[in-house]
C-alpha positions in Angstrom: 0.0 -0.1 0.0 1.5 3.5 -1.0 1.5 6.1 1.8 0.3 9.4 0.8 3.0 12.0 0.5 3.2 15.6 2.0 4.4 18.6 0.1 8.1 17.9 1.4 7.8 14.0 0.4 6.4 14.9 -3.0 9.3 17.2 -3.7 11.7 14.6 -2.4 10.3 12.0 -4.5 10.4 14.0 -7.4 14.0 14.6 -6.9 14.7 10.8 -6.3 12.8 10.1 -9.7 15.0 12.6 -11.4 18.1 11.0 -9.9 17.0 7.3 -10.5 16.5 8.4 -14.4 19.8 9.8 -14.6 21.3 6.6 -13.0 19.3 4.3 -15.4 20.4 6.2 -18.5 24.2 5.5 -17.3 23.7 2.1 -16.6 21.9 1.3 -19.8 25.0 2.5 -21.6 27.5 0.5 -19.9 29.1 -2.4 -21.7 30.8 -4.0 -18.7 27.7 -5.8 -17.6 26.7 -9.1 -18.7 23.2 -9.2 -20.3 21.5 -10.9 -17.4 22.8 -8.6 -14.7 21.9 -5.6 -16.9 18.5 -6.8 -17.3 17.8 -7.3 -13.7 19.3 -4.0 -12.7 17.2 -2.2 -15.3 14.1 -4.2 -14.1 14.9 -3.1 -10.5 15.2 0.6 -11.5 11.9 0.4 -13.7 10.2 -1.0 -10.5 11.4 1.9 -8.2 10.3 4.3 -10.9 6.9 2.9 -11.0 6.5 3.3 -7.4 7.8 6.9 -7.5 5.4 7.7 -10.3 2.4 6.0 -8.5 3.3 8.2 -5.5 3.8 11.3 -7.2 0.4 10.8 -9.2 -1.6 10.0 -6.1 -0.3 13.1 -4.5 -0.8 15.2 -7.4 -4.6 13.8 -7.8 -5.2 14.3 -4.0 -4.2 17.9 -4.4 -6.2 18.6 -7.2 -9.5 17.7 -5.5 -8.8 20.2 -2.7 
């Protein structure tokens, strides 16, 4: 279950999402990882990204209603 963010948490989550996107872009450019390891790392980052986006959307939807 997702916890509702407050304004500070929302800003921190947006920052974490931006940092995650940057790290993911770097990882996807790496050539020193074997294919299976790269796939697992990318899948893990995408799962985290999905969670962050869900939290952001929920905060924005709640805020729009008030």
